[in-house]
C-alpha positions, 0 to 999 in steps of 0.5 A, a space after each residue: 153696783 158699787 156698795 157705796 153707790 147703792 147706799 147713796 141711791 137708797 133715798 131715791 129708790 122710788 125713782 129707779 127704772 129697770 134697764 129692760 124697760 129703757 132698752 125696750 123704750 129705745 129699741 136697744 138704744 137704736 140711733 133712730 131714737 137718738 134726739 141729741 148728743 153731747 159731752 155726756 153721750 147720747 139722748 134718746 126718745 122713748 115711751 115709759 110708764 110713769 105714775 101709771 101713765 105712758 109718758 114720752 121721756 128723754 133718756 140720757 145715757 152717760 158715756 164714761 169715754 167722754 169724761 162723764 162719770 159717777 159724780 156728775 150722775 149723782 149730782 144730777 139726781 140730787 139736784 133735780 130731786 131737791 130743786 123744783 121749778 117750772 123752768 128747770 127740767 124735771 127728773 122722772 127717774 134713773 137707771 144704774 144697772 150693768 155698768 149703765 148710768 142713765 137719767 130719764 127726764 121729761 121730754 122737751 119736744 122742741 129740743 134745745 134753744 141753739 137749734 132755733 136761734 135762726 128760726 124764721 117762725 119764732 117771733 120776738 115775743 116768743 124769744 123774749 118769753 124764752 129768755 124770761 123763763 130761763 132768767 126765772 129759773 136761774 133766779 130761783 136757784 140763786 135766791 132760795 130765801 133759805 128754803 134750799 141751798 143756793 145753786 150756781 149752775 156753772 154751764 148756762 148756754 143755749 144748748 142747755 136750754 130746752 123747749 117744750 111743745 108750748 115753747 116754755 124754756 127749761 134749764 137743764 144739765 146740772 152736772 157741773 153745778 155747785 151748791 153754796 150756803 143759802 144765807 150768803 150774799 155771794 157764794 164764792 167757789 174755787 173750782 176747775 169746772 170751767 163751763 163752755 168756751 164763749 159762755 164762761 165768766 172771764 174772771 174765772 180765768 184769772 181767779 178760778 172762782 165762780 159766783 152767781 155773777 158767773 151764771 149772770 155772765 153766761 146768761 148775758 151771752 145767751 141774750 146776745 145769741 137770741 138777739 143776733 140769731 147765732 151762736 156765740 162762737 163760729 169755726 173758720 174753714 181752717 178749724 179755728 174758733 172765733 168768739 163773737 162776744 167781743 164783737 157784740 159788746 163793741 156793736 152795743 157801745 157804738 150803737 150799731 146793734 141794728 147791723 147785727 140783730 136777727 131779721 126775718 121777713 116772716 116775723 114782725 121786727 123787734 120793737 125799738 124800745 124792746 131792743 133797747 131794754 134787751 140789749 141794755 140788760 145783756 150788756 150789763 150781764 157781760 160787765 167785767 166786774 162781777 159787782 157791776 152785773 145785775 142779779 137775776 131778779 133784776 134781769 127778770 124785771 128788765 126782760 118783762 119790761 122788754 116783753 111788754 114793749 114788744 107785745 104792745 108793738 105786735 098788737 097794733 095790727 096782725 102781721 098777715 092782716 091783708 089775708 084777713 081782708 081777703 077772707 071777709 065779704 065786707 069792704 075792709 080794704 078802704 079802712 085805715 089801719 087804726 079802724 081795721 085794728 079796732 074792728 078786729 078787736 071786736 071781731 069780724 065774720 070771714 069765709 062766707 060767715 062761717 068763721 069768727 075772727 078777732 084779736 086779743 089784747 096781745 094781738 094774737 088771733 082768736 078763731 071760732 068755726 061755726 057749728 054749721 061748718 064743723 058739726 057733721 050729720 049724726 047717725 043716731 040723732 037728727 035735730 034742727 038748727 036753732 036761731 034763737 040763742 043769739 049766735 054770732 053765726 047766721 046758721 044758728 046753733 046745733 041742738 044736742 040732747 045726749 052729747 053724741 055728735 061729730 065735728 071736723 074743723 080745719 085750723 086756719 088763720 092762727 098765730 104761729 107758735 102760739 099755744 091755743 085751747 081748743 074749746 067747745 062753745 055752747 049754751 044750756 037749753 034749760 035755764 042754769 043757776 047763776 054759776 061760773 062752772 058746771 060739771 058735765 063730764 063730756 067724753 070725746 076723742 080724735 078719730 082713730 084714737 082708742 082712748 076717750 078723754 073727759 072734759 069735766 067742766 063747762 065755764 061761763 064766758 063774758 059773752 054769755 056762752 059756755 065753753 068746755 076745754 078739749 085740747 091744747 094745740 100749738 100752731 106751726 102755721 100749717 092747716 090740719 083737720 081735727 076730726 073729733 067724736 063726742 060720746 056723751 057723759 057717764 052722768 045725766 048730760 044737759 041739753 046743749 045748743 052748740 055754737 062752734 069750735 073755738 081756738 083761743 090763745 092760752 092766757 099768759 102769766 101777769 108781770 110780777 111786781 117789784 119788792 119796793 117801799 118795804 117800810 110801808 109794807 111792814 105791819 104796824 103790829 109786827 112787834 105783837 106778831 113777833 111775840 107769838 114766835 116766843 123769841 125764836 125770831 131775833 132781828 136787830 133792824 126793821 129791814 131785817 124784821 121785814 126780811 124775816 117776815 118775807 121768809 116766814 117763821 113759826 108761831 104758836 108753838 110751831 103749829 102755825 106759820 106767818 109771812 108777808 107777800 110782796 105787797 106787804 099783805 099778811 099770809 098765814 098757814 095752819 098745820 093740819 093739827 089746827 083745823 078740825 078735820 073729820 073723816 077716816 084719818 090718822 096723824 103722822 110725822 113727816 120730816 120734810 114738813 115745817 110742822 110737827 104733825 100732818 094728817 093722812 086721809 086713810 079711806 073714804 069719799 069725803 072729809 070735813 074741815 072746820 076752820 077758825 082764823 085769828 083776825 090779827 094774822 090776816 090783813 083787813 078788808 082783803 080777799 083771801 084764798 084758802 089753799 089745801 097743802 098736801 102730798 099724794 102717794 106715788 100711785 096717783 091714778 085714783 085721784 084724777 076725778 074732781 072734788 066738790 067743795 061745799 060751804 056747809 053754812 051755805 049748803 051748796 058747792 062753792 067750787 070744784 078742785 083737782 088734787 092731780 093736775 087735769 090734763 088735756 090732750 095736746 094735738 100734734 101736727 104729725 099724724 094726730 099724735 098727742 100727749 097730755 098737758 096740764 091746764 092752769 085754771 083756778 081749782 087746779 093744783 100747783 107745785 110749791 117751792 117747799 116740795 108740797 102741792 097746793 090747791 085753792 079750796 075757798 075764798 073769803 073777804 076779811 073786814 075791820 072787826 076783831 071777830 074770829 073768822 069761822 067756816 066749814 068745808 065738806 070735800 066730796 070725791 067725785 069718783 068710784 074709788 075712795 081717797 086713800 093716802 092723801 097727806 095734808 100738811 095744813 091750810 094756807 091763807 093768802 091774798 088773791 
């Protein structure tokens, strides 16, 4: 390896993957493992060991003959290492051996967006959601709020937008990207990295400069591709290339969009209001003048409005409601569409009363299969059915004492291309304390699999039942059989009455609020808070003060951090030095922390945190979440179990949390193959923009008094191995 290249790669030593591991995973770069190719070379699919777990990965082998070289290789590594966002592809590692340059990414199993533009199953809701995901990723790159340098992607196109199993979009290929200063309003870069014909900003041809607006233009082209269901360029029989963007712009101006919009008999049409919003923002992105183009934050807001219109349209009645009528024993045929819609929102029995079908507020299908249909006779136990638990099914519930039984369900009536949680629905036979969560540690696996998964918790539902999540499953319109073996628990298992297996659509993220009325959001005591920074924050106008408060700043000798959220509520963070932490710990300095010191938990099953909060630094009459901000060592295998959080004043557990995101098996429709996928409930960790992780450990409500706020927490690890190497940056308090 070139010595200069070796020195450059030293900070990324922990990401290195040996060449022999990659050749083994790809069968020595066998073409049967190839899942894509481009100007960089070929991409292969293979299983590698990442963080101690077998992980399916996308392996990109750079081919110098196609113009890709060391600069692009290094830029991809440094960019994806320093920029983390849910809608950017994640780098798992790299290899630089024997003249090979290989990049290893998380696998986006659905491939690139360009392959799905003509899909007859991808709904308009899914298409708009994909556009929102990409817009959020670009907005993060363009508006770093001084947390990192601004980044211009320079090659936004549908081939560089990858889709995972749940159809979440992730922007990829940063080989041409260019950094700019974080605090500049417009980074202008003179460059010869022109991007791809059809997507490239026309002003580049005149000025050879690129700005954030150049990415906006390219994204506008992608929006029109999604609207029209085709790529922006076509090739004639003679080999000539035709760019369709001028035709699309002309169709918009002449109000002829309905002539070119993608249509399919298998999906519900695009709502007119959504079409207007989507086409308006796409057209604005393609303005000749960069100054007239919107920024990506505006694009996100407009697309979310379009999504609301489409969701409302699709929720009016299921697209396949006639099939649902056939499956019911009731006379639904004479109902009006409005009456039928209201009935389906409440729920209806189908298939001889063994299936419960309903709609959620987004119009997505919710399906539950009765225990009488799915629970198979067990060789170990034989218990009677019970009708005493107010089941929606006439057969009642199935009685299980030790949690060992077998179910077989056939997926049916599910909305296509929707990601479902597969839940076990039941009630506890013995009375339970009033709680929303209970630790059960139920083991289960698909028939034929060797490794058991564990569902640690049961959650109380609004309908009075409990549910434990088992799998994630994305429906593709086909029916498959799921044969699930349950094998009890490694602790005392409660007696349960099983109602059935449920397919419930995954919850969606709420639409974000706009940052308006900044004057009303500025705290009335902002001058007093500024004094706590000891004049390290200097601003001239109230608008600049508000911007400073939104970004956040250090106070109290650099041991605390103050900021405002988008609603003008106060947010406050204490370094690990401020709370009193009891346990086997040491203090250490980390250069990428905003504070001078962090705390490392050395070895133990529990530690305590004693907290005192100045009421001036939080908003009154507001419910706050307390978030532990931390980092884990590279080997995270010992952190999979949950942690019990106890309020010492109440002497009872307030919640359970995870330091590593719990992962539920994702069922594939191909021969029961499955990988793991994170969940999104409270108490589960999230990655932060500053490179740390966080998890909510407590919740409290402030009042109008000036008394100091105190509480003490005891965190107990529910595992056989002790905590070791957990690094705590501090605790942050934000409104929830």
